[in-house]
N, C-alpha and C positions, 0 to 999 in steps of 0.2 A: 791741874794746877800742880803746881811748885808751891812751896811752903817757905817763909821767912827764917834765915838762918843766923845764929851769930856767927860776926866777924871772925875768923881764925888767926892767928898769927901766921905773921910773913915766914917762920922759918918752916912752919907743917905744909907752906906749899911749893911742893916739890913734885918729882914723876907720882905719878900714878901707883899706890902703892899694893894694888891690888892685881893690878897685872900680873900675867903669868905664863904670857907669851908675847911674841909680837914686837914693833919698834918701841922703840923708846921716844919718851919728848912730851906723852900726854900728862895735861894737870887736872888737878880734881880737890874741890874745897874736902880738907878731913869728914869722911862720913856727909857728904855732898852729894846733892840729888844730879848735878851736870858733871860731865869731864868735856873735854877739851881735845881735842887727835888731827897733829897733824897728818896729811893727806893729800893723796892727788887730786885732781880734777877729776878722773875720770872715776874712783870713788863717790865724789861728789855726785855725778851725772846720776852714779845707780841708786844712791840713796833719793834724790828726786824722783828719778822716772817710778821707782817701786811706789811713793806716795803717790802720786799723780795718777800709773795705771797700773797698777799691780797691789790692791790692799791687801790680797790674802798673805803676798810674799813680805808687804809693810809689815804683815801683823808678826812674822815672826823675827823680824831685825829688829834691834833699837831701836826705840823711839828717836826719831832725826828732830831736833829741833831749829838748826839753821848751819850755815857756812862763817869764816871770816878768813878775812885775806891777811894775809903774814908778811910784812914788809918793811923798808925803813919808814914807812911813813904811817905805821901803826900807832893811834895814840888812842887815850881811853877813851874820846869823841868818839873814834872810828869805830870800835868796840862796839857800844851802842849804837849808833847808826844800821850798823850792820845784823845786827839780832836784837831789835828794839822787843822781842815779843819774852824773853828770856834776860836781857840787861840786868833788870831789875835785880835781877835772882842770883846775879852773882857779884861777889862781894869786891871791893876795892882791891883789895890785895891777891885778889886772884888777877882781875885785869890788868895791872903793874905786870905782873910774873908772865901773863900773856902776852903784854908789851916787850920784856923781856927777851921771849922764845921768839916774838916777830924780828927780832934787831940780829938772832943767830943763823936765822932760818934761810934757806937758798934756794932756789927754783932749781930742778933735776936738771942739771946739764947735758947737753944734746950728746947722742950716742954717737962713736962716730963710723962704730962698727956694732955685727950682731954676731960678733963670734966672743970677744972677749968679755971675761965678767970678774968684778972685783968686789968679792963680797963686801957686806957695809957691817964692818967689823964695832960702831958706835951703835946700832941701832937706833939710830936715828933718821927718820927718811927725808930726804932730799926734797923739799917743797916750800912755797909760800904761801899753802891755804889750809886749812884746818877743818872741819865739821863739828857741831857741837851737838853731845850725844845726852841721851838720860842715863845715869849710870845706874847700870845693873846690878850693882853692889850695892845700891843705897838698901840701908831700912834691916840689915842685920846685925846680930849683937856678934858674931862673930863668922863670917861666911866663911864655908870652904868652896873653892873653885875651881872645874877643870875647863883647860882650855883642849879639845880634842879636834885634832887639824883633818879635816876632808878630806880625801882622792888620793888615785893611785898613781895620777899625773898630776905633778905640783907646779908645771909652768905654763904660764901662758902664751901663743902663740909668737907674741914678739919676743921673746926671749932669750939671750945671746946662746950660742950653741954650749959654751962652756956652762951658762945657769943650768941649762939643761940636761947635760950630761950628770951635774952633781947631785940633779936633784931626783933624777931618775936614779944613782945609787945608793940615796939616801931611802927612796922607796920601796928598795929591791932588797936592803938588808934589814924592814923595819915592816911592822904591821900595817904601814902606808900600803905596799903591796899586797901584801896577802890579805887585808882586811877592808881595807879601802879608809883607814883611819889610823893615826897615833894620837897618842896622848902627846901634846908638846906643851905641856906643863900643870902644876897642881900647884894648891895648898890646902894644905890641911891641918884643922885648929886639934890641936893636941894629938897632931899623928904618928906620936911614937911614946914609948916609956920609958925611952932613953932623954933626959933633959937635954944632953949634949945637942942633937937632933934638931930639938925644936929652937926657935928664933927670941926675940922680946916680947912678942904679943904670943906666945907658945903655939907657933904654925911649925911644922913643918913642911919647906919647900920642897919643888920636884923642877926641876929645869927641863931643858930641850934634852937632855944628856939622858934622863931618864927615860924616856919613850924611844929615843935612839937605841937605847946601848942593854937597858935592863929589861924592857918590856919587850914579851917575843907572845907569841902566837900560843905558846903554851900557859901563860900566866898573867895574861890579858883582861882574863874574868877578877885574878884575884886582884888586881892593881885596883880596876874596877870596883870592886868590894870594898879594899882599905881604903878608897877615896869616901866610899858610905857608911858601910859600920863600922862602928869603932867607941869602945866600950870604954875609953880614955876620957872621950867626949862625953860618954852619957846616950849614943843614938847606938840602942840596943836591936834584938833582931827586928821585935816589931816594928818600933820605927824607920829603921834601913827601910824593909821590905816595901812601905808607907813609900816612902820618899821614891826608891826603886821604880815603883808603880806610878808613880804622879809623872815623871823623865818619860816615864814608859807610852804614857799616853800622850804626853807631846812630842814625841819621836816620832810617834805613827801622825803625828798632827803635821811634823816638817817633812816625813816621806811623800805625805799626800799632796801637800804644795807645788815642792820640789818636783814630784810627778805629772803634777798640771801647766807645769811653765815651761817655759823654751826657755834659757837660762845657760849659761861655760861660766863656770868658778873655778880662781885655779888658788889654791893655799887659804882657802875661805874656813871655819872656824864654826864646828859647836860650842857654846858657854855656855856651860851648866855651873849653878851658883844656887845654896842652900842654907838653910840656918844648919851650922855644925857644931852648934853648942845643944846639946839634947836636952837640958830644962830649957832654954828659950824656947827650942825648938817647939816641947808640948806648950809651950804656954802660947806662942803662934797659935798653933792649931786650935789651943782652948779659946782665946780670943776670936778669932774669926768665927771658929763653930759657933760660937755663941754671939756675933753680927748673923750670922748665916740665921739663926734661928730666929732671933727677933724680925729680920727681914721675911723670912718665911711666914712667921706669925700674920703678921701685917697684910701677906699677901690673901694670906686665909680670909682674916677679918673682911679682907674687902671681895674675894670672891664669895662668902656667905653671906654678904650685903648683892650680892650682885646675883649669885646661882643658886641660895640655900648652901644648907650643912656639905661639909666635906669630910669625908674621911679622916680616921687621925694618921699623923706624918710619924714615921717609926724613925729612920735614919737621914740625914741631912748631909749632900755633899756640897762644899764648902769650893767654893772657888779657886782653891790650891789643890785639887783636884784629891783630897784626904778627907777621908768621913771621916767622925767620930761617932760607936752609936750611943744608946741613952747610958751605960756603964763609962764613956769615956775613953773606950778604947777603940783604936785604929783600925778602922778596913777601908777593903777596897771593894766594895760590888760590883757586878759585871752589868755594865749598859746604863749604867748610874747616869743621869745628866748634869752635866755645872750648872750649878747654880750662880743668877745673874747679880752682881751686887750694884745695884742702880743707882747709891747717895756717894756719889764723888767724892766726898768729903769723910765718910763713914769707913770708905775702902783705902783713903789715902790714908789714916790714921791708924791702920792695922799693920800690925811686925811683917815682915816678909817671911816668907816659909819656904820657898825654890824658884827659881828661873831658868827658861831655857831659849837661848837666842841665837841668831846663825850672825855670824860676824866675820870681819876683815875681807873689803871687796875691792881692793885695790886693783884684782884682774877677773871681773867680774863683766858681763855683758849677756845681755837680751841676743837670742837667736833665733826672730819667726823663722818657721819652717823647718828647724833641724831637728826638734824632738828636745827631751826633756834631758835631763843632766845624770846621763847616767853613773858617770865617774866620781859624781858627791853620793850619787842615793844610795851606789854599793856602802859606802861604810854611813851611809843612815841605818841601810836594812840590817850591816852588822852589830849596830851599836842597839836596833831594836832586841837582836834575837838575845846579847848582853844583858839588856836590863829583861828583859824576859824571863833570864835565868836569875837574876838577883831579886826580883818582885816576888818569884814564886816562895 
């Protein structure tokens, strides 16, 4: 369910500001619930097939809302017709920006050979199609975001030879080769005590060169630690370990899903997002815990009516994966179960705590009979080992 938003100014509708890697050209309202991403038909087909036949896989992907055809004939009416379910939740100004984008995009030209490769310096994908997704960064005050590109092999079978050689070289020189993933980009709220390293919103941004040239096997854990633990933003050891533990549980779920599916993805990523403002993070945890407490009380009263009195409840595990004990301290009890927030409106109004999603499926497909995607699983398992260390 999507909420009604105030219409933003046209000047605010530019490239999606929270992107830390990947192609340019995505559009989003400031603090919007949706974003529109130019993509290929292959990526659209993967989203659609996941939603239809692979529900567990779809669960770890961004929520897929629909598609848009972007060409010279695109207008406001065609946008409304193509995505009727969410059209009312996209502002008039954003629709107009989509029309402008549609008139600048072109279908991908036919490849004459499979050897030469010209890198896309503009980072804008050549396509006439787009997908509409839920914005994973929506609902945070100051989201910290990290893109971890998965795989040691980063190219698909149909890639030109020069691209394969270039990507193999990148993998051999980075943690892509040694660990099966590398940091493709990060933005960290108050991520430095040097004001000159922060942008106007107090973020320190790390581009793709950071993961390629500065991060290696010897300092990868410290790089991950710097993403989560941040005294300048009020993320102390307790909060940091709790967030790392929450990501760890989700990483284990991603491993479970990928191990059970027969798919192949090249240059896909895991997108890590959490509330980077320590004060806002604690408030979000308290709000979510209070909401969970109320839901638990309602459940206990119902159980008492049906089955008689139950024993007292001590610690609640909220749907964020983080626990708050009776003194308000964060804990991560082993083997606790995730609590189901059954009231959609109540859950919708809660502040966000963290999110982990698998993204970027331009080179993804299902491969029945060929087994799990060990290329990506290697990276996920490396991340599990690192986040296990961070959560201790």
